[in-house]
C-alpha positions as CSV (number, residue, x, y, z in Angstrom):
1,X,39.3,98.6,373.2
2,X,40.2,95.5,370.6
3,X,43.7,94.2,369.6
4,X,45.4,93.1,366.4
5,X,47.0,89.8,366.1
6,X,50.8,91.5,367.2
7,X,48.9,92.8,370.3
8,X,48.8,96.3,369.4
9,X,45.6,98.3,370.8
10,X,43.3,99.5,368.1
11,X,40.7,102.3,368.8
12,X,37.7,100.7,367.7
13,X,34.9,98.9,370.4
14,X,33.8,96.5,367.3
15,X,35.1,93.0,367.6
16,X,34.1,92.8,363.4
17,X,36.0,95.4,362.5
18,X,39.0,94.5,364.3
19,X,38.9,90.9,362.9
20,X,38.4,92.4,359.3
21,X,41.5,94.7,359.9
22,X,43.7,91.8,361.0
23,X,42.7,89.9,358.0
24,X,43.5,92.7,355.6
25,X,46.8,93.3,357.2
26,X,47.5,89.5,356.6
27,X,46.5,90.0,353.0
28,X,49.0,92.8,352.7
29,X,51.8,91.0,354.5
30,X,51.3,87.7,352.5
31,X,50.4,89.3,349.2
32,X,47.5,87.6,348.5
33,X,44.3,88.6,347.1
34,X,41.8,90.2,349.3
35,X,43.2,93.2,351.3
36,X,40.6,95.9,349.7
37,X,37.5,93.7,350.7
38,X,38.9,93.0,354.1
39,X,39.8,96.8,354.8
40,X,36.0,97.7,353.3
41,X,34.5,95.5,355.8
42,X,36.3,97.1,358.8
43,X,35.2,100.2,357.4
44,X,31.8,99.1,357.2
45,X,31.7,97.9,360.8
46,X,33.3,101.0,362.2
47,X,33.6,104.1,360.2
48,X,35.4,105.6,362.8
49,X,37.9,103.3,363.3
50,X,41.2,105.4,361.7
51,X,43.5,102.3,361.0
52,X,40.7,100.4,358.9
53,X,41.3,104.0,356.3
54,X,44.6,103.4,356.7
55,X,44.5,99.8,355.5
56,X,42.5,100.6,352.7
57,X,45.0,103.1,351.6
58,X,47.6,100.7,351.7
59,X,45.4,98.0,349.6
60,X,44.5,100.9,347.0
61,X,48.0,101.7,346.6
62,X,48.9,98.0,345.8
63,X,45.9,98.1,343.5
64,X,47.2,100.8,341.7
65,X,44.5,103.4,342.8
66,X,46.2,106.2,344.0
67,X,43.1,108.3,344.4
68,X,41.4,106.1,346.5
69,X,44.3,105.6,348.5
70,X,44.5,109.5,349.1
71,X,40.8,109.8,349.8
72,X,41.3,107.1,352.4
73,X,44.6,108.4,354.0
74,X,42.6,111.9,354.3
75,X,39.5,110.3,356.3
76,X,42.1,108.2,358.7
77,X,43.9,111.8,359.2
78,X,40.5,113.6,360.1
79,X,40.2,110.6,362.7
80,X,43.5,110.7,364.1
81,X,42.7,112.9,367.1
82,X,40.7,110.1,368.7
83,X,43.3,107.7,367.7
84,X,46.2,106.5,370.3
85,X,49.4,107.9,370.3
86,X,51.0,104.7,368.3
87,X,47.8,105.1,365.7
88,X,48.2,108.7,365.1
89,X,51.9,108.0,364.3
90,X,50.9,105.2,362.2
91,X,48.5,107.4,360.1
92,X,51.4,109.8,359.6
93,X,53.7,107.7,358.1
94,X,51.3,106.9,355.1
95,X,50.4,110.6,355.2
96,X,53.8,111.4,354.2
97,X,54.1,108.3,351.9
98,X,51.2,109.3,349.6
99,X,52.5,112.9,349.8
100,X,55.4,111.8,347.8
101,X,57.8,112.5,350.6
102,X,59.9,108.9,350.7
103,X,63.0,110.4,352.6
104,X,60.6,111.5,355.4
105,X,58.1,108.6,355.4
106,X,61.4,106.5,355.8
107,X,62.5,108.5,358.7
108,X,59.2,108.1,360.3
109,X,59.0,104.6,359.7
110,X,62.5,104.0,361.5
111,X,61.9,106.1,364.5
112,X,58.0,104.9,364.5
113,X,59.2,100.7,364.7
114,X,62.2,101.7,367.6
115,X,59.2,102.2,369.9
116,X,56.4,99.8,367.9
117,X,58.5,97.1,366.3
118,X,55.1,95.0,366.1
119,X,53.4,97.5,364.0
120,X,54.1,95.4,361.2
121,X,51.9,97.5,358.3
122,X,54.2,100.4,359.3
123,X,57.9,98.2,359.3
124,X,56.7,96.6,355.9
125,X,57.1,99.9,354.1
126,X,60.5,99.6,354.6
127,X,61.1,95.8,353.6
128,X,61.1,94.1,350.4
129,X,62.8,94.8,347.3
130,X,60.5,98.1,346.7
131,X,60.2,99.5,350.2
132,X,61.5,102.6,351.1
133,X,65.1,101.3,352.0
134,X,65.4,99.1,348.8
135,X,64.4,102.4,346.8
136,X,66.7,104.6,348.3
137,X,69.5,105.0,345.6
138,X,71.6,104.6,348.2
139,X,75.2,102.6,348.3
140,X,75.1,99.5,350.6
141,X,71.4,99.4,350.9
142,X,71.0,95.6,350.8
143,X,73.0,95.7,354.0
144,X,71.1,98.6,355.5
145,X,67.9,96.3,354.3
146,X,69.4,93.4,356.5
147,X,70.0,95.3,359.4
148,X,66.5,96.3,359.5
149,X,64.8,93.3,359.6
150,X,67.6,92.1,361.9
151,X,66.2,94.5,364.7
152,X,62.9,93.4,363.8
153,X,63.3,89.9,364.1
154,X,64.8,90.4,367.6
155,X,61.5,91.3,368.6
156,X,59.0,89.3,366.2
157,X,61.1,86.3,366.2
158,X,58.6,83.4,364.9
159,X,56.6,85.2,362.8
160,X,55.4,84.0,359.4
161,X,55.9,87.3,358.0
162,X,59.3,88.7,359.5
163,X,60.8,85.4,358.8
164,X,60.1,85.8,354.9
165,X,61.4,89.3,354.9
166,X,64.4,88.8,357.0
167,X,65.1,85.7,354.8
168,X,64.5,88.0,351.3
169,X,67.4,90.1,353.2
170,X,69.8,87.2,353.9
171,X,69.2,86.0,350.3
172,X,70.3,89.0,348.8
173,X,73.8,89.6,350.8
174,X,74.4,85.8,349.7
175,X,73.6,84.1,353.2
176,X,71.4,81.5,351.3
177,X,71.6,78.4,353.8
178,X,70.3,81.1,356.5
179,X,68.0,82.4,353.9
180,X,66.4,78.9,353.2
181,X,65.8,77.8,356.7
182,X,63.5,80.9,357.3
183,X,61.7,80.9,354.0
184,X,60.9,76.7,355.2
185,X,59.9,78.3,358.5
186,X,57.9,80.8,357.1
187,X,55.8,78.6,354.8
188,X,55.4,76.0,357.6
189,X,53.7,78.5,359.5
190,X,51.9,79.9,357.0
191,X,51.9,78.2,353.6
192,X,49.8,81.0,352.0
193,X,52.3,83.3,352.2
194,X,53.2,84.5,348.6
195,X,56.4,86.7,350.0
196,X,57.8,83.5,351.6
197,X,57.0,81.5,348.5
198,X,58.5,84.5,346.4
199,X,61.5,84.6,348.5
200,X,62.0,80.8,348.6
201,X,62.3,81.1,344.6
202,X,64.6,83.9,344.9
203,X,66.9,81.9,347.4
204,X,66.6,78.9,344.9
205,X,67.4,80.8,341.9
206,X,70.9,82.1,343.6
207,X,71.4,78.5,344.4
208,X,71.1,77.5,340.6
209,X,68.1,75.4,341.9
210,X,66.4,75.4,337.9
211,X,64.9,72.1,338.1
212,X,63.7,72.6,342.1
213,X,62.7,76.1,341.5
214,X,60.3,75.2,338.3
215,X,58.6,72.5,340.0
216,X,58.2,74.5,343.3
217,X,56.4,77.3,341.9
218,X,54.6,75.5,339.2
219,X,52.9,73.5,342.2
220,X,52.8,76.5,344.9
221,X,51.0,78.7,342.3
222,X,48.2,76.2,341.6
223,X,46.3,77.9,344.8
224,X,47.3,81.6,344.2
225,X,45.0,83.8,342.8
226,X,45.9,85.4,339.3
227,X,44.3,88.4,340.4
228,X,47.4,88.7,343.7
229,X,49.8,91.1,343.6
230,X,52.7,88.5,342.9
231,X,51.0,86.4,340.6
232,X,52.7,88.0,337.2
233,X,56.2,88.2,339.1
234,X,56.2,84.4,340.3
235,X,55.7,83.8,336.5
236,X,58.5,85.7,335.3
237,X,60.3,83.3,337.7
238,X,58.9,80.1,336.3
239,X,59.4,82.1,332.8
240,X,63.1,82.2,333.4
241,X,63.8,78.7,334.4
242,X,62.1,77.7,331.6
243,X,64.3,79.5,329.8
244,X,67.3,78.3,331.5
245,X,66.0,74.6,330.6
246,X,65.6,75.5,327.1
247,X,61.6,75.3,327.2
248,X,60.6,78.3,324.9
249,X,57.1,77.2,324.5
250,X,56.7,77.3,328.0
251,X,58.6,80.7,328.5
252,X,56.1,82.1,326.0
253,X,53.2,80.7,327.5
254,X,54.0,82.5,330.8
255,X,54.5,85.3,329.2
256,X,51.6,86.0,327.2
257,X,49.2,84.2,330.1
258,X,50.5,86.1,333.1
259,X,53.5,88.5,332.4
260,X,52.9,90.7,329.3
261,X,50.9,94.1,330.0
262,X,47.1,93.0,330.3
263,X,47.9,89.7,331.2
264,X,49.4,90.4,334.6
265,X,47.3,91.9,337.1
266,X,50.6,93.4,339.1
267,X,51.6,97.0,339.5
268,X,53.1,98.8,336.3
269,X,56.7,98.9,337.9
270,X,56.4,94.9,338.1
271,X,54.6,94.5,334.7
272,X,57.3,96.7,333.2
273,X,60.2,95.3,334.5
274,X,59.2,91.7,334.3
275,X,58.2,91.8,330.9
276,X,61.2,94.0,329.7
277,X,63.6,91.5,331.3
278,X,62.0,88.2,329.9
279,X,62.0,89.8,326.5
280,X,65.6,90.5,326.7
281,X,66.7,87.5,328.5
282,X,64.9,85.6,325.7
283,X,67.0,87.8,323.3
284,X,70.0,87.1,325.2
285,X,69.4,83.4,325.1
286,X,69.2,83.3,321.3
287,X,65.6,83.5,320.9
288,X,63.3,85.5,318.5
289,X,61.7,88.1,320.5
290,X,58.8,89.0,317.8
291,X,59.0,93.0,317.5
292,X,55.6,93.7,318.3
293,X,56.3,92.4,321.5
294,X,58.9,95.0,322.3
295,X,56.4,98.1,320.8
296,X,53.6,97.0,322.8
297,X,55.6,97.0,326.1
298,X,57.3,100.4,325.0
299,X,53.9,102.1,324.6
300,X,53.1,100.7,328.3
301,X,56.0,102.2,329.4
302,X,55.3,105.7,328.3
303,X,51.8,105.7,329.4
304,X,52.6,104.4,332.8
305,X,56.2,105.9,333.2
306,X,56.3,109.1,330.8
307,X,59.1,110.6,332.8
308,X,61.9,109.9,334.5
309,X,61.7,109.5,338.5
310,X,61.5,105.7,339.3
311,X,64.8,104.4,338.7
312,X,64.5,101.1,338.2
313,X,61.2,101.5,335.9
314,X,63.1,103.7,334.5
315,X,66.1,101.4,333.1
316,X,63.3,98.8,331.9
317,X,61.3,101.8,329.9
318,X,64.6,102.7,328.3
319,X,65.4,98.9,327.3
320,X,61.8,98.9,326.1
321,X,62.1,102.1,324.1
322,X,65.3,100.9,322.4
323,X,64.3,97.8,321.2
324,X,60.9,98.9,319.8
325,X,62.9,101.9,318.2
326,X,61.3,104.8,319.7
327,X,64.2,107.1,319.7
328,X,62.2,110.3,321.3
329,X,61.3,108.4,324.7
330,X,65.0,106.6,324.7
331,X,66.7,110.0,324.5
332,X,64.6,111.6,327.6
333,X,65.7,108.7,329.7
334,X,69.5,108.9,328.6
335,X,69.4,112.3,329.8
336,X,67.7,111.4,333.1
337,X,68.1,113.8,336.0
338,X,65.4,112.6,338.3
339,X,65.1,109.6,340.3
340,X,66.9,108.0,343.4
341,X,69.9,106.7,340.7
342,X,69.5,108.7,338.1
343,X,73.2,108.9,337.6
344,X,72.9,105.1,336.9
345,X,69.8,105.4,335.0
346,X,71.0,107.8,332.1
347,X,73.9,105.5,331.0
348,X,72.2,102.6,331.1
349,X,69.7,104.0,328.7
350,X,72.5,104.9,326.6
351,X,73.7,101.6,326.8
352,X,70.6,100.0,325.5
353,X,70.7,102.7,322.5
354,X,74.0,101.1,321.7
355,X,72.8,97.8,321.9
356,X,70.0,98.2,319.5
357,X,72.1,99.7,317.0
358,X,74.8,96.8,317.8
359,X,77.7,99.2,318.5
360,X,78.8,96.6,321.7
361,X,82.3,98.8,322.2
362,X,79.6,101.7,323.2
363,X,77.1,99.9,325.0
364,X,80.3,98.4,327.0
365,X,81.8,101.5,327.7
366,X,78.2,103.2,328.8
367,X,77.5,100.6,331.1
368,X,80.8,100.6,332.8
369,X,79.5,103.0,335.6
370,X,76.3,101.0,336.6
371,X,78.4,97.8,336.8
372,X,80.4,99.1,339.6
373,X,77.0,99.2,342.4
374,X,74.1,98.7,340.3
375,X,72.3,97.8,343.6
376,X,71.7,101.0,343.9
377,X,69.2,101.2,340.9
378,X,66.8,98.7,343.1
379,X,65.6,95.2,342.3
380,X,66.9,91.8,343.4
381,X,70.0,90.2,342.4
382,X,68.5,88.1,340.2
383,X,66.4,91.2,338.6
384,X,69.8,93.0,337.9
385,X,71.3,89.7,336.3
386,X,69.7,91.9,333.0
387,X,72.9,93.9,333.5
388,X,75.3,91.4,334.2
389,X,74.3,89.2,331.4
390,X,74.4,92.5,328.9
391,X,77.8,92.9,330.3
392,X,78.7,89.4,329.5
393,X,77.0,89.9,325.8
394,X,79.0,93.0,325.1
395,X,82.6,91.6,326.0
396,X,81.8,88.2,323.8
397,X,80.6,90.6,321.0
398,X,83.8,93.0,321.5
399,X,85.9,89.4,321.0
400,X,86.9,89.4,324.9
401,X,85.5,85.7,325.6
402,X,88.1,85.1,328.4
403,X,87.2,88.5,330.3
404,X,83.3,87.3,329.7
405,X,84.4,84.3,331.5
406,X,86.1,86.2,334.5
407,X,83.3,88.5,334.5
408,X,80.9,85.9,335.5
409,X,83.0,83.7,337.6
410,X,83.7,86.9,340.0
411,X,80.4,88.6,339.6
412,X,77.9,85.9,339.2
413,X,79.6,82.4,339.9
414,X,76.2,80.7,339.3
415,X,76.8,81.4,335.8
416,X,80.0,80.7,335.6
417,X,80.1,77.7,333.7
418,X,76.8,78.0,331.9
419,X,75.5,81.7,331.4
420,X,72.0,82.1,329.3
421,X,73.6,84.1,326.9
422,X,74.2,82.6,323.4
423,X,77.9,81.9,322.6
424,X,78.8,82.0,326.2
425,X,79.7,78.1,326.1
């Protein structure tokens, strides 16, 4: 019997299969390109190795190929009888996930990691911004996320993957110095860890380190495959910092070269949210955003997210539809009743419609329910600054300059002196 990098027993007698499987897991954990090929090698070396098929399913999910993912998990389930109890439970988690049962999958993950905290491919499902905790829609989910990674940290300790996701959870609750220390250690252990570089970028953003962050990512990304999962999102971070520094040419180069639909290799959720957020942040900063960019993004949103359900995607789709002038698509989201935070999607969608009309008072009123706890929509603080800065814009446009400044000082102190909104300073 072989073992993975964390010491878990693997039901394969093939050293080649075990090695390829471990490589695939590391690609998933580090968000680097090559997971599909690695798991394919594992399957080729031992087609009866159930977890190799689970890995192939996970890699296909990240590639956006749900048909291949379901086929792979089906093969794993057929092999489950010959697996260990841990492996059978591992397979069951991904079966629930691919069956579209996120609540059941989350409960299964939480139960599984109590007994098997080093089963990281399972644990990973409940980490990160868009994991099962991040997209739960529940109040306080950032604290829940931190509790989850804290428990893992007690078992995994100085592990490069765990340090990065634990640091991310700390960053989102404002423990920035601790978060940065964990990111630096994670990257010291494995500088290829794109999650580490990504979460370091988030921490630098929260610290207001624009120049440092932009320089860091520009250097780190030179060795990061453009086909990798996070390349487009890291480009978004670079573009935001370029925008803050008044470098519009660099911002547009990042958008057109790595963020826009057709340029990014990220999942549709990331393509839509990154593109919509950057276009609107550019508009907020006073740049002219070509209407055809909004129209292209609205068409993309209609293609990949035609119906409400993924709340974080829905608020960005609504923004794209509003700015592109697609009233019918916007109306569907303004009446949303499906999704983990549908009660917030509907008012945000109505707010975007009011913004597009220049009805700032109505936009302000519509946004109010979401401002109480927009963390329920998922996304990082940096991503949800889309709403914070729109709130400030509405206050400015309704003549409430002092209130806009108070809002920034209380809600987002990093922007209190110089919010990236035209007319704030």
